[in-house]
DRENDO-1510 file (C-alpha; in Angstrom, 1 decimal, always signed):
<recs>
REC; n; res; u; v; w
REC; 1; MET; +55.6; +50.0; +48.5 .
REC; 2; LYS; +57.3; +46.8; +49.3 .
REC; 3; PRO; +55.5; +43.6; +48.3 .
REC; 4; THR; +53.9; +41.6; +51.1 .
REC; 5; LEU; +55.3; +38.2; +52.2 .
REC; 6; LEU; +53.4; +36.0; +54.6 .
REC; 7; ILE; +55.3; +33.6; +56.8 .
REC; 8; VAL; +53.3; +30.8; +58.4 .
REC; 9; ASP; +55.4; +29.1; +61.2 .
REC; 10; ASP; +54.7; +28.5; +64.9 .
REC; 11; ASP; +58.4; +28.9; +65.8 .
REC; 12; GLU; +58.9; +32.5; +67.0 .
REC; 13; GLY; +62.7; +32.2; +66.5 .
REC; 14; ILE; +62.3; +31.4; +62.8 .
REC; 15; GLN; +59.8; +34.2; +62.4 .
REC; 16; THR; +62.2; +36.7; +63.9 .
REC; 17; GLN; +65.1; +35.3; +61.8 .
REC; 18; MET; +63.1; +35.6; +58.6 .
REC; 19; LYS; +61.9; +39.1; +59.4 .
REC; 20; TRP; +65.5; +40.2; +60.0 .
REC; 21; ALA; +66.7; +38.6; +56.8 .
REC; 22; LEU; +63.9; +39.8; +54.5 .
REC; 23; SER; +62.4; +43.0; +55.8 .
REC; 24; ASP; +64.6; +45.2; +53.6 .
REC; 25; ASP; +63.0; +43.8; +50.5 .
REC; 26; TYR; +59.5; +42.8; +51.7 .
REC; 27; GLU; +56.7; +43.8; +54.0 .
REC; 28; VAL; +56.7; +40.7; +56.2 .
REC; 29; VAL; +53.6; +39.5; +58.0 .
REC; 30; THR; +53.3; +36.3; +60.1 .
REC; 31; ALA; +50.8; +33.7; +61.2 .
REC; 32; GLU; +51.3; +30.7; +63.6 .
REC; 33; ASP; +48.6; +28.3; +62.5 .
REC; 34; ARG; +46.1; +27.4; +59.7 .
REC; 35; ARG; +43.3; +29.7; +60.8 .
REC; 36; GLY; +45.6; +32.7; +61.3 .
REC; 37; ALA; +47.2; +32.1; +57.9 .
REC; 38; ALA; +43.8; +32.2; +56.1 .
REC; 39; GLN; +42.9; +35.4; +58.0 .
REC; 40; GLU; +46.2; +37.0; +57.3 .
REC; 41; ILE; +46.3; +36.3; +53.5 .
REC; 42; SER; +42.8; +37.8; +53.2 .
REC; 43; LYS; +43.8; +40.8; +55.3 .
REC; 44; SER; +47.2; +41.5; +53.8 .
REC; 45; GLY; +46.6; +40.4; +50.2 .
REC; 46; ALA; +50.0; +38.6; +50.2 .
REC; 47; CYS; +50.7; +36.9; +46.9 .
REC; 48; VAL; +53.7; +34.9; +48.2 .
REC; 49; VAL; +53.7; +32.7; +51.3 .
REC; 50; LEU; +56.4; +30.7; +53.2 .
REC; 51; LEU; +54.5; +27.8; +54.8 .
REC; 52; ASP; +55.9; +25.3; +57.3 .
REC; 53; LEU; +54.1; +22.0; +56.8 .
REC; 54; GLY; +54.5; +21.2; +60.5 .
REC; 55; LEU; +51.8; +23.3; +62.2 .
REC; 56; PRO; +49.9; +23.1; +65.5 .
REC; 57; PRO; +48.0; +21.3; +66.8 .
REC; 58; SER; +50.1; +18.5; +65.1 .
REC; 59; PRO; +53.5; +20.0; +64.5 .
REC; 60; ASN; +55.1; +16.5; +64.2 .
REC; 61; ASP; +53.2; +15.6; +61.0 .
REC; 62; THR; +52.2; +17.4; +57.8 .
REC; 63; GLU; +48.4; +17.0; +57.9 .
REC; 64; GLU; +47.7; +20.5; +59.3 .
REC; 65; GLY; +50.2; +21.9; +56.8 .
REC; 66; PHE; +48.4; +20.4; +53.8 .
REC; 67; LEU; +45.1; +21.7; +55.1 .
REC; 68; ALA; +46.6; +25.1; +55.4 .
REC; 69; LEU; +47.9; +24.8; +51.8 .
REC; 70; GLY; +44.4; +24.1; +50.6 .
REC; 71; ASP; +42.9; +27.0; +52.6 .
REC; 72; LEU; +45.5; +29.5; +51.3 .
REC; 73; LEU; +45.0; +28.5; +47.7 .
REC; 74; GLY; +41.2; +28.6; +48.2 .
REC; 75; ALA; +41.5; +32.1; +49.6 .
REC; 76; ARG; +43.9; +33.3; +47.0 .
REC; 77; PRO; +44.2; +30.9; +44.0 .
REC; 78; GLY; +47.1; +32.7; +42.4 .
REC; 79; ALA; +49.3; +32.7; +45.5 .
REC; 80; LYS; +52.8; +31.4; +45.2 .
REC; 81; ILE; +53.3; +29.1; +48.3 .
REC; 82; ILE; +56.7; +27.9; +49.2 .
REC; 83; VAL; +56.5; +25.0; +51.6 .
REC; 84; ILE; +59.2; +24.3; +54.2 .
REC; 85; THR; +59.9; +20.7; +55.4 .
REC; 86; GLY; +62.5; +18.7; +57.2 .
REC; 87; GLN; +65.6; +17.5; +55.5 .
REC; 88; ALA; +64.3; +13.9; +55.3 .
REC; 89; ASP; +60.8; +14.9; +54.2 .
REC; 90; LYS; +61.3; +15.7; +50.5 .
REC; 91; GLU; +58.5; +13.3; +49.5 .
REC; 92; ASN; +55.9; +15.5; +51.2 .
REC; 93; ALA; +57.5; +18.6; +49.7 .
REC; 94; LEU; +57.0; +17.2; +46.1 .
REC; 95; LYS; +53.5; +16.1; +47.0 .
REC; 96; ALA; +52.8; +19.7; +48.1 .
REC; 97; VAL; +54.0; +21.0; +44.7 .
REC; 98; GLY; +51.7; +18.5; +43.0 .
REC; 99; GLU; +48.8; +20.0; +45.1 .
REC; 100; GLY; +49.5; +23.6; +44.1 .
REC; 101; ALA; +52.6; +24.8; +46.0 .
REC; 102; TYR; +55.0; +26.9; +44.0 .
REC; 103; ASP; +58.2; +25.5; +45.3 .
REC; 104; PHE; +59.8; +24.0; +48.5 .
REC; 105; LEU; +62.7; +24.4; +50.9 .
REC; 106; CYS; +64.3; +22.0; +53.3 .
REC; 107; LYS; +65.5; +22.9; +56.8 .
REC; 108; PRO; +68.0; +24.4; +57.6 .
REC; 109; ILE; +67.1; +27.2; +55.3 .
REC; 110; ASP; +69.9; +28.8; +53.2 .
REC; 111; THR; +69.1; +32.5; +53.1 .
REC; 112; ASP; +70.7; +33.1; +49.7 .
REC; 113; GLU; +68.7; +30.3; +48.2 .
REC; 114; LEU; +65.5; +31.6; +49.8 .
REC; 115; LYS; +66.1; +35.1; +48.4 .
REC; 116; ILE; +66.5; +33.7; +44.9 .
REC; 117; ILE; +63.3; +31.6; +45.1 .
REC; 118; LEU; +61.3; +34.5; +46.6 .
REC; 119; LYS; +62.5; +36.9; +43.9 .
REC; 120; ARG; +61.3; +34.5; +41.2 .
REC; 121; ALA; +58.0; +33.8; +43.0 .
REC; 122; PHE; +57.2; +37.5; +43.2 .
REC; 123; TYR; +58.2; +38.0; +39.6 .
REC; 124; VAL; +55.9; +35.2; +38.4 .
REC; 125; ALA; +53.0; +36.6; +40.6 .
REC; 126; GLU; +53.4; +40.0; +39.1 .
REC; 127; LEU; +53.3; +38.6; +35.6 .
REC; 128; GLU; +50.1; +36.8; +36.4 .
REC; 129; ARG; +48.6; +40.0; +37.9 .
REC; 130; GLU; +49.4; +41.8; +34.7 .
REC; 131; TYR; +47.7; +39.1; +32.7 .
REC; 132; ARG; +44.6; +39.4; +34.8 .
REC; 133; ASP; +44.6; +43.2; +34.4 .
REC; 134; MET; +45.0; +42.9; +30.7 .
REC; 135; GLN; +42.1; +40.4; +30.5 .
REC; 136; ALA; +39.9; +42.8; +32.4 .
REC; 137; ARG; +40.8; +45.7; +30.1 .
REC; 138; LEU; +40.2; +43.6; +27.0 .
REC; 139; GLY; +36.9; +42.3; +28.4 .
REC; 140; GLY; +35.8; +45.8; +29.0 .
REC; 141; GLU; +36.4; +46.8; +25.4 .
REC; 142; GLY; +33.8; +44.2; +24.3 .
REC; 143; PHE; +36.0; +41.8; +22.3 .
REC; 144; GLU; +33.7; +38.9; +23.3 .
REC; 145; GLU; +35.9; +36.1; +24.6 .
REC; 146; MET; +38.9; +37.0; +22.4 .
REC; 147; LEU; +42.0; +37.5; +24.6 .
REC; 148; GLY; +45.6; +38.1; +23.9 .
REC; 149; SER; +48.5; +40.6; +24.1 .
REC; 150; SER; +50.5; +39.3; +21.1 .
REC; 151; PRO; +51.0; +41.7; +18.2 .
REC; 152; GLN; +49.1; +39.4; +15.9 .
REC; 153; ILE; +45.8; +39.5; +17.9 .
REC; 154; GLN; +46.3; +43.2; +18.8 .
REC; 155; GLU; +46.2; +43.9; +15.0 .
REC; 156; VAL; +42.8; +42.1; +14.9 .
REC; 157; PHE; +41.5; +44.2; +17.7 .
REC; 158; THR; +42.6; +47.4; +16.0 .
REC; 159; ALA; +40.9; +46.4; +12.7 .
REC; 160; ILE; +37.7; +45.5; +14.6 .
REC; 161; ARG; +37.7; +49.0; +16.2 .
REC; 162; LYS; +38.1; +50.7; +12.9 .
REC; 163; VAL; +35.6; +48.7; +10.8 .
REC; 164; ALA; +32.9; +48.5; +13.4 .
REC; 165; THR; +31.9; +52.1; +13.0 .
REC; 166; THR; +31.2; +51.6; +9.3 .
REC; 167; ASP; +28.8; +49.6; +7.2 .
REC; 168; ALA; +31.5; +48.2; +4.9 .
REC; 169; PRO; +31.4; +44.4; +4.1 .
REC; 170; VAL; +34.1; +42.5; +5.9 .
REC; 171; LEU; +35.8; +39.3; +4.9 .
REC; 172; ILE; +37.4; +37.4; +7.8 .
REC; 173; LEU; +40.0; +34.8; +6.9 .
REC; 174; GLY; +41.5; +32.2; +9.2 .
REC; 175; GLU; +41.9; +28.5; +10.0 .
REC; 176; SER; +39.1; +26.6; +11.7 .
REC; 177; GLY; +38.9; +27.4; +15.4 .
REC; 178; THR; +40.6; +30.8; +15.3 .
REC; 179; GLY; +37.6; +32.7; +16.4 .
REC; 180; LYS; +36.2; +34.1; +13.1 .
REC; 181; GLU; +32.6; +34.2; +14.3 .
REC; 182; MET; +33.6; +35.9; +17.6 .
REC; 183; ALA; +35.4; +38.6; +15.5 .
REC; 184; ALA; +32.2; +39.1; +13.4 .
REC; 185; LEU; +30.1; +39.3; +16.6 .
REC; 186; ALA; +32.5; +41.9; +18.1 .
REC; 187; ILE; +32.2; +44.0; +14.9 .
REC; 188; HIS; +28.4; +43.8; +15.2 .
REC; 189; ASN; +28.3; +44.7; +18.9 .
REC; 190; ARG; +30.5; +47.7; +18.5 .
REC; 191; GLY; +28.7; +49.2; +15.6 .
REC; 192; ALA; +25.5; +51.2; +15.0 .
REC; 193; ARG; +23.6; +47.9; +14.4 .
REC; 194; LYS; +24.3; +46.4; +17.8 .
REC; 195; ASP; +20.6; +46.6; +18.7 .
REC; 196; GLY; +19.6; +44.8; +15.5 .
REC; 197; PRO; +19.7; +41.0; +14.9 .
REC; 198; PHE; +23.0; +39.1; +14.3 .
REC; 199; VAL; +22.0; +36.3; +11.9 .
REC; 200; THR; +24.4; +33.4; +11.2 .
REC; 201; ILE; +24.4; +30.8; +8.4 .
REC; 202; ASN; +27.0; +28.2; +7.7 .
REC; 203; CYS; +27.2; +27.8; +3.9 .
REC; 204; SER; +28.8; +24.4; +4.2 .
REC; 205; ALA; +26.4; +22.9; +6.7 .
REC; 206; ILE; +23.2; +23.1; +4.6 .
REC; 207; PRO; +22.6; +20.9; +1.6 .
REC; 208; GLU; +22.8; +22.8; -1.7 .
REC; 209; PRO; +19.1; +22.3; -2.7 .
REC; 210; LEU; +18.0; +23.9; +0.6 .
REC; 211; LEU; +20.6; +26.6; +0.9 .
REC; 212; GLU; +18.9; +29.0; -1.5 .
REC; 213; SER; +15.6; +28.8; +0.5 .
REC; 214; GLU; +17.6; +29.3; +3.7 .
REC; 215; LEU; +19.2; +32.4; +2.4 .
REC; 216; PHE; +16.5; +34.1; +0.4 .
REC; 217; GLY; +13.3; +32.5; +1.8 .
REC; 218; HIS; +10.5; +31.1; -0.3 .
REC; 219; GLU; +6.9; +31.7; -1.3 .
REC; 220; LYS; +4.1; +29.2; -0.6 .
REC; 221; GLY; +4.0; +26.5; -3.2 .
REC; 222; ALA; +7.5; +27.4; -4.6 .
REC; 223; PHE; +8.4; +23.7; -4.4 .
REC; 224; THR; +7.2; +20.5; -2.9 .
REC; 225; GLY; +6.8; +20.9; +0.8 .
REC; 226; ALA; +6.6; +24.7; +0.7 .
REC; 227; HIS; +3.3; +24.9; +2.5 .
REC; 228; VAL; +3.7; +28.4; +3.8 .
REC; 229; GLN; +5.6; +31.5; +3.0 .
REC; 230; ARG; +9.0; +31.7; +4.8 .
REC; 231; LYS; +11.5; +34.5; +5.2 .
REC; 232; GLY; +15.2; +33.6; +4.7 .
REC; 233; ARG; +18.2; +34.5; +6.7 .
REC; 234; ILE; +19.0; +37.6; +4.7 .
REC; 235; GLU; +15.5; +39.1; +5.5 .
REC; 236; ALA; +15.9; +38.1; +9.1 .
REC; 237; ALA; +19.0; +40.2; +9.3 .
REC; 238; ASP; +17.2; +43.4; +8.2 .
REC; 239; GLY; +18.5; +46.2; +10.4 .
REC; 240; GLY; +21.4; +44.1; +11.7 .
REC; 241; THR; +24.2; +41.9; +10.5 .
REC; 242; LEU; +24.3; +38.8; +8.3 .
REC; 243; PHE; +27.3; +36.5; +9.0 .
REC; 244; LEU; +28.0; +34.1; +6.2 .
REC; 245; ASP; +30.4; +31.5; +7.6 .
REC; 246; GLU; +32.4; +29.3; +5.2 .
REC; 247; ILE; +31.5; +31.5; +2.2 .
REC; 248; GLY; +34.0; +29.6; +0.1 .
REC; 249; GLU; +31.6; +26.7; +0.0 .
REC; 250; LEU; +28.7; +28.8; -1.5 .
REC; 251; PRO; +27.6; +27.2; -4.9 .
REC; 252; GLY; +28.1; +29.2; -8.0 .
REC; 253; ALA; +24.5; +29.9; -8.7 .
REC; 254; LEU; +24.0; +31.3; -5.3 .
REC; 255; GLN; +27.1; +33.4; -5.6 .
REC; 256; VAL; +25.3; +35.3; -8.4 .
REC; 257; LYS; +22.2; +35.9; -6.3 .
REC; 258; LEU; +24.3; +37.0; -3.3 .
REC; 259; LEU; +26.3; +39.4; -5.5 .
REC; 260; ARG; +23.1; +41.0; -6.7 .
REC; 261; PHE; +22.0; +41.5; -3.1 .
REC; 262; LEU; +25.3; +43.2; -2.2 .
REC; 263; GLN; +25.0; +45.5; -5.2 .
REC; 264; GLU; +21.3; +46.4; -4.8 .
REC; 265; GLN; +20.3; +45.5; -1.2 .
REC; 266; ARG; +17.3; +43.7; -2.6 .
REC; 267; ILE; +16.2; +40.1; -2.9 .
REC; 268; GLU; +13.5; +37.9; -4.3 .
REC; 269; ARG; +12.2; +34.9; -2.4 .
REC; 270; VAL; +12.3; +31.5; -4.2 .
REC; 271; GLY; +9.2; +31.2; -6.3 .
REC; 272; GLY; +8.4; +34.9; -5.8 .
REC; 273; ARG; +8.4; +37.9; -8.1 .
REC; 274; GLU; +8.3; +40.7; -5.5 .
REC; 275; THR; +11.5; +42.6; -4.9 .
REC; 276; ILE; +12.2; +43.1; -1.2 .
REC; 277; ASP; +14.5; +45.8; +0.2 .
REC; 278; VAL; +16.8; +44.5; +3.0 .
REC; 279; ASP; +19.1; +46.7; +5.0 .
REC; 280; ALA; +21.7; +44.3; +6.4 .
REC; 281; ARG; +25.4; +44.5; +6.8 .
REC; 282; VAL; +27.3; +41.5; +5.5 .
REC; 283; ILE; +30.3; +39.9; +7.2 .
REC; 284; ALA; +31.7; +36.7; +5.5 .
REC; 285; ALA; +34.3; +34.3; +6.8 .
REC; 286; THR; +36.2; +31.3; +5.4 .
REC; 287; ASN; +39.1; +29.0; +6.0 .
REC; 288; ALA; +39.4; +28.3; +2.3 .
REC; 289; ASP; +41.9; +29.8; -0.1 .
REC; 290; LEU; +39.6; +32.2; -2.1 .
REC; 291; GLN; +42.5; +33.3; -4.3 .
REC; 292; LYS; +42.9; +29.7; -5.5 .
REC; 293; GLY; +39.1; +29.4; -5.7 .
REC; 294; MET; +39.1; +32.4; -8.1 .
REC; 295; ALA; +42.0; +30.9; -10.1 .
REC; 296; ASP; +40.1; +27.6; -10.4 .
REC; 297; ALA; +36.9; +29.5; -11.4 .
REC; 298; LYS; +35.1; +28.1; -8.3 .
REC; 299; PHE; +34.6; +31.5; -6.7 .
REC; 300; ARG; +33.5; +34.6; -8.5 .
REC; 301; GLU; +36.1; +37.4; -8.6 .
REC; 302; ASP; +33.4; +40.1; -8.6 .
REC; 303; LEU; +31.8; +38.6; -5.5 .
REC; 304; TYR; +35.2; +38.5; -3.8 .
REC; 305; PHE; +35.9; +42.1; -4.3 .
REC; 306; ARG; +32.4; +43.0; -3.1 .
REC; 307; LEU; +32.9; +41.0; +0.1 .
REC; 308; ALA; +36.5; +41.9; +0.7 .
REC; 309; VAL; +36.2; +45.7; +1.2 .
REC; 310; VAL; +38.0; +45.1; +4.5 .
REC; 311; VAL; +39.9; +41.9; +5.1 .
REC; 312; ILE; +40.7; +40.7; +8.7 .
REC; 313; LYS; +43.1; +37.8; +9.0 .
REC; 314; MET; +42.7; +35.7; +12.2 .
REC; 315; PRO; +46.1; +34.4; +13.3 .
REC; 316; PRO; +46.5; +30.7; +14.2 .
REC; 317; LEU; +47.3; +29.9; +17.8 .
REC; 318; ARG; +50.7; +28.5; +16.9 .
REC; 319; GLU; +51.7; +32.1; +15.8 .
REC; 320; ARG; +50.5; +33.5; +19.1 .
REC; 321; ARG; +52.7; +31.6; +21.5 .
REC; 322; GLY; +52.7; +34.5; +24.0 .
REC; 323; ASP; +48.9; +34.2; +24.4 .
REC; 324; VAL; +48.8; +30.5; +25.2 .
REC; 325; GLU; +49.1; +30.9; +29.0 .
REC; 326; MET; +46.7; +33.8; +29.2 .
REC; 327; LEU; +44.0; +32.0; +27.1 .
REC; 328; ALA; +44.5; +28.7; +29.0 .
REC; 329; ARG; +44.1; +30.4; +32.4 .
REC; 330; ALA; +41.1; +32.4; +31.3 .
REC; 331; LEU; +39.4; +29.2; +29.9 .
REC; 332; LEU; +40.2; +27.2; +33.0 .
REC; 333; ARG; +38.5; +29.9; +35.2 .
REC; 334; LYS; +35.5; +30.0; +32.9 .
REC; 335; TYR; +34.8; +26.3; +32.9 .
REC; 336; ALA; +35.8; +25.7; +36.5 .
REC; 337; ASP; +33.3; +28.5; +37.6 .
REC; 338; GLU; +30.6; +26.9; +35.4 .
REC; 339; ARG; +31.1; +23.6; +37.3 .
REC; 340; GLY; +31.7; +25.1; +40.7 .
REC; 341; SER; +35.2; +23.5; +40.6 .
REC; 342; GLU; +38.0; +24.7; +43.0 .
REC; 343; LEU; +40.8; +23.9; +40.6 .
REC; 344; ALA; +43.8; +26.1; +41.4 .
REC; 345; GLY; +45.5; +26.1; +38.0 .
REC; 346; PHE; +47.8; +24.0; +35.8 .
REC; 347; THR; +50.8; +22.0; +36.8 .
REC; 348; SER; +54.1; +23.3; +35.5 .
REC; 349; HIS; +54.3; +20.2; +33.2 .
REC; 350; ALA; +50.9; +20.9; +31.8 .
REC; 351; MET; +51.7; +24.5; +31.0 .
REC; 352; ARG; +55.0; +23.6; +29.3 .
REC; 353; ALA; +53.1; +20.9; +27.2 .
REC; 354; MET; +50.5; +23.5; +26.1 .
REC; 355; LYS; +53.2; +26.0; +25.1 .
REC; 356; ALA; +55.0; +23.3; +23.1 .
REC; 357; TYR; +51.9; +21.9; +21.4 .
REC; 358; ALA; +51.1; +23.1; +17.8 .
REC; 359; TRP; +47.3; +23.5; +18.4 .
REC; 360; PRO; +46.1; +22.4; +15.0 .
REC; 361; GLY; +42.5; +23.1; +16.1 .
REC; 362; ASN; +43.5; +26.5; +17.4 .
REC; 363; VAL; +41.5; +28.2; +20.2 .
REC; 364; ARG; +38.5; +25.8; +19.7 .
REC; 365; GLU; +40.7; +22.8; +20.4 .
REC; 366; MET; +42.1; +24.5; +23.5 .
REC; 367; GLU; +38.5; +25.2; +24.7 .
REC; 368; ASN; +37.6; +21.5; +24.3 .
REC; 369; ARG; +40.7; +20.1; +25.9 .
REC; 370; ILE; +40.4; +22.4; +29.0 .
REC; 371; ARG; +36.6; +21.8; +29.3 .
REC; 372; ARG; +37.3; +18.1; +29.4 .
REC; 373; ALA; +40.2; +18.5; +31.8 .
REC; 374; VAL; +38.0; +20.4; +34.3 .
REC; 375; ILE; +35.6; +17.4; +34.3 .
REC; 376; MET; +38.3; +14.7; +34.5 .
REC; 377; ALA; +40.9; +16.3; +36.8 .
REC; 378; GLU; +41.2; +14.7; +40.2 .
REC; 379; GLY; +43.8; +16.9; +41.9 .
REC; 380; ARG; +43.8; +20.6; +42.6 .
REC; 381; ARG; +45.7; +21.4; +39.4 .
REC; 382; VAL; +45.1; +20.2; +35.8 .
REC; 383; GLY; +47.9; +17.9; +34.6 .
REC; 384; VAL; +49.2; +16.8; +31.3 .
REC; 385; GLY; +47.1; +13.6; +31.3 .
REC; 386; ASP; +43.9; +15.6; +32.0 .
REC; 387; LEU; +44.6; +17.6; +28.8 .
REC; 388; GLU; +45.6; +14.5; +26.8 .
REC; 389; LEU; +48.8; +16.1; +25.7 .
REC; 390; ALA; +52.3; +14.7; +25.5 .
REC; 391; ASP; +54.5; +15.4; +28.5 .
REC; 392; VAL; +57.4; +17.4; +27.0 .
REC; 393; ASP; +59.5; +16.6; +30.1 .
REC; 394; LYS; +59.5; +12.9; +29.3 .
REC; 395; GLY; +60.9; +12.9; +25.8 .
REC; 396; MET; +59.4; +11.8; +22.5 .
REC; 397; PRO; +58.6; +8.2; +21.5 .
REC; 398; GLY; +61.4; +6.1; +20.0 .
REC; 399; ALA; +64.2; +4.4; +21.9 .
REC; 400; THR; +67.1; +5.9; +20.0 .
REC; 401; LEU; +65.8; +9.5; +20.3 .
REC; 402; LYS; +64.9; +9.0; +23.9 .
REC; 403; GLU; +68.3; +7.6; +24.8 .
REC; 404; ALA; +70.0; +10.5; +23.0 .
REC; 405; ARG; +67.8; +13.1; +24.8 .
REC; 406; GLU; +68.4; +11.5; +28.2 .
REC; 407; ALA; +72.1; +11.5; +27.6 .
REC; 408; LEU; +72.1; +15.2; +26.7 .
REC; 409; GLU; +69.9; +16.0; +29.7 .
REC; 410; ARG; +72.1; +14.0; +32.1 .
REC; 411; SER; +75.2; +15.8; +30.8 .
REC; 412; MET; +73.5; +19.3; +31.1 .
REC; 413; VAL; +72.2; +18.6; +34.6 .
REC; 414; SER; +75.5; +17.2; +35.9 .
REC; 415; ARG; +77.4; +20.2; +34.4 .
REC; 416; ALA; +75.0; +22.7; +35.9 .
REC; 417; LEU; +75.3; +21.2; +39.3 .
REC; 418; GLU; +79.1; +21.2; +39.0 .
REC; 419; ARG; +79.2; +24.8; +37.9 .
REC; 420; ASN; +77.0; +25.9; +40.8 .
REC; 421; LYS; +78.8; +23.8; +43.4 .
REC; 422; GLY; +75.8; +21.5; +43.9 .
REC; 423; ILE; +73.3; +24.3; +44.8 .
REC; 424; VAL; +70.1; +23.0; +43.3 .
REC; 425; SER; +68.3; +26.4; +43.1 .
REC; 426; ARG; +71.2; +28.0; +41.2 .
REC; 427; ALA; +71.6; +25.0; +38.9 .
REC; 428; ALA; +67.8; +25.1; +38.1 .
REC; 429; ALA; +68.0; +28.8; +37.3 .
REC; 430; ASP; +71.0; +28.1; +35.1 .
REC; 431; LEU; +69.0; +25.5; +33.2 .
REC; 432; GLY; +65.9; +27.7; +33.0 .
REC; 433; ILE; +63.7; +25.3; +35.0 .
REC; 434; SER; +62.2; +25.1; +38.5 .
REC; 435; ARG; +63.8; +23.3; +41.4 .
REC; 436; PRO; +61.1; +20.6; +41.6 .
REC; 437; THR; +61.6; +20.0; +37.9 .
REC; 438; LEU; +65.3; +19.6; +38.4 .
REC; 439; TYR; +64.8; +17.2; +41.3 .
REC; 440; GLU; +62.5; +15.1; +39.1 .
REC; 441; LEU; +65.1; +15.2; +36.3 .
REC; 442; MET; +67.9; +14.1; +38.7 .
REC; 443; GLU; +65.7; +11.2; +39.9 .
REC; 444; LYS; +64.7; +10.2; +36.4 .
REC; 445; LEU; +68.3; +10.4; +35.0 .
REC; 446; GLY; +70.0; +8.8; +38.0 .
REC; 447; VAL; +72.1; +11.9; +38.7 .
REC; 448; SER; +73.7; +11.4; +42.1 .
REC; 449; LYS; +72.1; +13.5; +44.9 .
REC; 450; SER; +75.5; +13.6; +46.5 .
REC; 451; ASN; +76.4; +16.1; +43.7 .
REC; 452; SER; +73.8; +18.6; +45.0 .
REC; 453; THR; +73.0; +20.5; +48.2 .
REC; 454; ILE; +69.6; +21.7; +49.3 .
</recs>
């Protein structure tokens, strides 16, 4: 089946011309006004739209066209909308891109240029559809909120599937923010203990004098303030899973007691003499270098080998570049839905900035930045400023470096325009950027517009 293209224009002559030019490649449907456009996109499921900004009842201005743009994005947030404007109205075209349009064309329309833009728009729409399908599949497999198609994260998913059906202790390694607790919860939820408790304790967050009581519990009168008997986290995990986060911070004396529990599945409360059987699976995690800890005699080697029956390494986000866009879009939908926001997505600059950023705080940092952006964003799309990231399209600080970069960009833009005889769409494709981005570069760098054609 041919993909569906929606054309929104009140000029029957243009509708006929577009159908004649494009019907070999696309199933073309049309609408004449804003209401008809919203109905047609819902009916046809079109993912790419050609939208004339001059629509009735006010064809001589762009107000109705911008309202139609908002309606179309509201009905189908992922739609690629290409706006059509008059030759002298490029300012409104760029404004439309800022409000969520995918690209723009100026009249009179060059058919070859239009076909190039449409081909790219349908390709991007298909990539995004595949991302959504993959997210749905991964979500159905119960990997909590972990998403990704990169080989690195797929290895993690494979390990979770295999180890979840056993009771073997698991050690999860990874930098802060990589999702170690989510991986532990996924193991628990896919195993035989899923109906039992999942008990978490952060070994670095509790003062050492209190940690033993938190883990093993205490008897009444065991120490000052112990007015009643209290079960510890290990007992609370009976029949389920005990997740020991930041295990590398566990004091030496408690490492000995934990090792005994792993060997015997028994504990004694602080101040008690009764031996208590506990059936709990142990999953531990750390961002510390346990090999170095063992070499420095800070972490017991026998405890390490008891915990590390299976080791899962969580990859940092900087090694999962292909997953950045998928994760960002999923998190934006999540937080926008929570707030009832109608954000349509990210600007192209924001997405490039996220892909270029090193993400030292990994997925947790991305979650925090996008949550803040959903609150602070004023437009229909999240921008670079909303994320508090550097705009990679504006160069790095430092006058000398900036001048060098601008000189290189000016040379590359001028040569691309010259090679492509001034056709902006072809020059943009040659440079690997979008037409709006190339127009912005031309304006910033002072490249003469006389060297280009629409």
